[in-house]
SERO-4910 file (N, C-alpha, C, O; in steps of 0.05 Angstrom, whole numbers):
BEGIN
 pado doro    nc1    nc2    nc3   cac1   cac2   cac3    cc1    cc2    cc3    oc1    oc2    oc3
  Ala    A    740    498   1339    761    480   1337    782    494   1316    806    492   1320
  Phe    A    770    508   1292    795    518   1273    811    535   1280    834    535   1272
  Lys    A    797    558   1302    816    572   1312    837    563   1334    860    571   1338
  Glu    A    825    546   1346    846    529   1362    871    515   1341    895    512   1346
  Ala    A    857    508   1320    883    497   1298    903    519   1295    927    518   1297
  Ile    A    887    542   1289    905    564   1282    925    568   1301    949    567   1296
  Leu    A    914    574   1322    933    582   1348    959    556   1344    983    563   1344
  Lys    A    952    535   1341    966    513   1345    991    514   1319   1015    508   1321
  Cys    A    978    523   1295    993    523   1272   1018    542   1278   1042    537   1277
  Glu    A   1003    569   1284   1024    593   1290   1045    587   1309   1068    594   1305
  Glu    A   1038    573   1333   1057    568   1349   1079    549   1340   1103    551   1345
  Lys    A   1068    528   1325   1093    510   1315   1100    514   1289   1118    498   1282
  Asn    A   1092    534   1266   1098    542   1247   1108    570   1239   1124    576   1222
  Gly    A   1093    590   1259   1096    616   1252   1069    625   1237   1055    610   1222
  Pro    A   1064    654   1244   1035    659   1231   1036    665   1206   1015    673   1195
  Glu    A   1061    662   1190   1060    671   1158   1070    643   1143   1082    642   1121
  Asp    A   1065    624   1158   1072    596   1149   1048    587   1129   1025    595   1131
  Ala    A   1056    571   1112   1031    566   1095   1015    542   1110    991    539   1103
  Thr    A   1022    528   1125   1010    510   1139    987    524   1156    963    518   1156
  Thr    A    997    541   1169    979    567   1184    957    580   1166    934    587   1173
  Gly    A    967    581   1141    950    593   1116    928    569   1110    904    577   1106
  Thr    A    933    548   1108    914    519   1103    886    529   1128    863    533   1123
  Cys    A    900    528   1151    883    529   1173    866    555   1171    842    552   1176
  Val    A    873    575   1167    859    596   1166    843    599   1136    823    612   1136
  Gly    A    850    590   1120    826    575   1098    805    560   1103    782    566   1096
  Tyr    A    811    542   1116    790    523   1129    770    540   1145    746    538   1139
  Leu    A    777    556   1165    762    579   1176    745    596   1158    720    599   1159
  Ala    A    764    609   1141    749    624   1120    724    609   1104    703    620   1100
  Glu    A    729    589   1099    707    573   1080    685    566   1101    661    568   1094
  Phe    A    691    558   1128    668    550   1145    653    573   1143    632    572   1130
  Tyr    A    663    598   1157    643    626   1151    632    626   1127    607    630   1128
  Lys    A    644    624   1103    628    625   1080    604    611   1076    584    619   1066
  Asn    A    611    578   1092    587    568   1084    568    571   1101    546    567   1091
  Gln    A    571    578   1126    551    592   1147    537    619   1143    519    628   1158
  Gln    A    551    635   1113    537    659   1109    547    685   1125    537    708   1124
  Glu    A    570    678   1142    581    701   1160    601    717   1145    625    715   1148
  Trp    A    588    733   1129    606    742   1107    626    764   1123    649    765   1115
  Leu    A    619    777   1141    637    787   1153    664    781   1164    686    792   1159
  Lys    A    657    759   1181    680    740   1190    695    729   1166    720    727   1165
  Ala    A    678    721   1146    697    706   1128    708    724   1113    729    717   1103
  Glu    A    698    749   1108    720    771   1093    746    775   1108    767    780   1097
  Lys    A    744    771   1137    769    781   1152    787    748   1144    809    747   1133
  Glu    A    775    734   1149    794    706   1143    803    704   1115    826    698   1112
  Tyr    A    790    707   1099    800    710   1070    822    730   1060    839    724   1042
  Lys    A    821    750   1072    843    770   1073    860    762   1092    879    778   1094
  Arg    A    862    744   1107    886    741   1117    902    714   1105    926    709   1106
  Trp    A    878    695   1093    887    673   1079    906    680   1052    927    670   1046
  Leu    A    893    702   1039    904    713   1014    935    722   1025    956    716   1015
  Ser    A    931    735   1045    960    748   1049    981    730   1051   1002    733   1038
  Ile    A    976    706   1072    993    687   1081    997    670   1052   1021    663   1051
  Met    A    984    661   1032    986    646   1016    997    661    991   1008    648    974
  Asp    A    995    687    987   1009    700    963   1036    695    968   1050    690    948
  Gln    A   1049    694    991   1077    690    996   1090    659    989   1113    653    983
  His    A   1068    642    991   1073    616    984   1067    598    958   1079    578    950
  Asp    A   1045    611    950   1040    598    922   1057    601    899   1053    623    887
  Lys    A   1073    587    889   1095    590    870   1077    592    840   1087    604    821
  Thr    A   1050    580    837   1043    577    812   1019    600    813   1010    608    792
  Gly    A   1011    609    833    988    626    834    960    614    828    940    627    825
  Glu    A    962    586    826    933    582    822    922    582    847    898    588    848
  Gln    A    931    577    868    911    579    896    904    596    903    883    596    915
  Val    A    920    624    897    918    647    906    894    656    888    875    668    897
  Lys    A    895    648    854    879    654    836    846    648    854    828    664    859
  Ala    A    849    622    859    821    613    872    807    626    902    785    623    912
  Ile    A    828    639    909    821    651    935    817    672    931    799    679    947
  Arg    A    826    695    914    815    721    903    792    714    894    776    730    902
  Glu    A    779    692    876    753    684    863    731    686    895    711    700    896
  Gly    A    738    673    912    720    665    930    719    693    951    699    699    964
  Tyr    A    739    707    951    742    733    963    720    758    955    709    775    968
  Lys    A    721    752    929    707    773    910    671    762    919    652    777    924
  Val    A    671    737    919    646    733    926    633    742    951    610    752    954
  Ile    A    651    737    969    642    748    992    643    777    999    629    785   1017
  Lys    A    657    794    985    655    824    978    630    830    971    616    846    983
  Asn    A    624    815    950    597    822    936    574    817    953    555    833    954
  Lys    A    573    796    966    551    790    989    553    808   1010    532    811   1023
  Ile    A    573    820   1019    576    843   1041    557    867   1032    539    876   1045
  His    A    568    878   1002    555    901    988    525    898    989    509    916    997
  Lys    A    517    870    979    494    866    968    471    868    995    449    878    995
  Tyr    A    486    855   1018    466    859   1041    467    886   1059    453    890   1079
  Gly    A    486    905   1048    497    923   1062    497    921   1090    482    929   1108
  Leu    A    526    904   1088    538    897   1118    559    923   1121    565    930   1143
  Arg    A    568    936   1099    591    955   1104    589    974   1072    576    968   1052
  Glu    A    604    995   1076    606   1011   1050    626   1000   1033    646    990   1044
  Ala    A    625    999   1009    644    986    992    670   1011    991    664   1034    994
  Thr    A    695   1004    986    714   1025    984    713   1033    958    697   1022    943
  Pro    A    728   1050    949    725   1061    920    733   1036    900    723   1031    879
  Glu    A    751   1024    910    772    999    893    747    982    886    740    977    863
  Glu    A    732    972    912    708    951    909    690    958    892    681    941    876
  Lys    A    679    994    891    655    997    876    672    996    847    654    991    831
  Glu    A    693    998    835    697    994    810    695    965    803    686    959    781
  Asp    A    704    945    820    702    914    819    674    905    820    668    881    814
  Leu    A    656    923    829    632    914    827    614    916    813    593    903    813
  Glu    A    624    939    792    610    951    764    613    935    744    604    942    722
***
């Protein structure tokens, strides 16, 4: 249902619209709650990219970054993929 909503938002508003970003955020949170860390990471990355263009105060982006960091930590904790050099610095 979330993927379908994203497609409809993209068709109606465009792939970089804030409404599309909100739909992507719902899917990102769903994957996070299901502990599907790699899927969550992909959607969080897209969510952050979209909302970074629209969040005037930076508060929403700040919250998204915090959630994204949690997901990246889980990915590395469970050995789902290697950390990039930048991520290694963040994990220390």
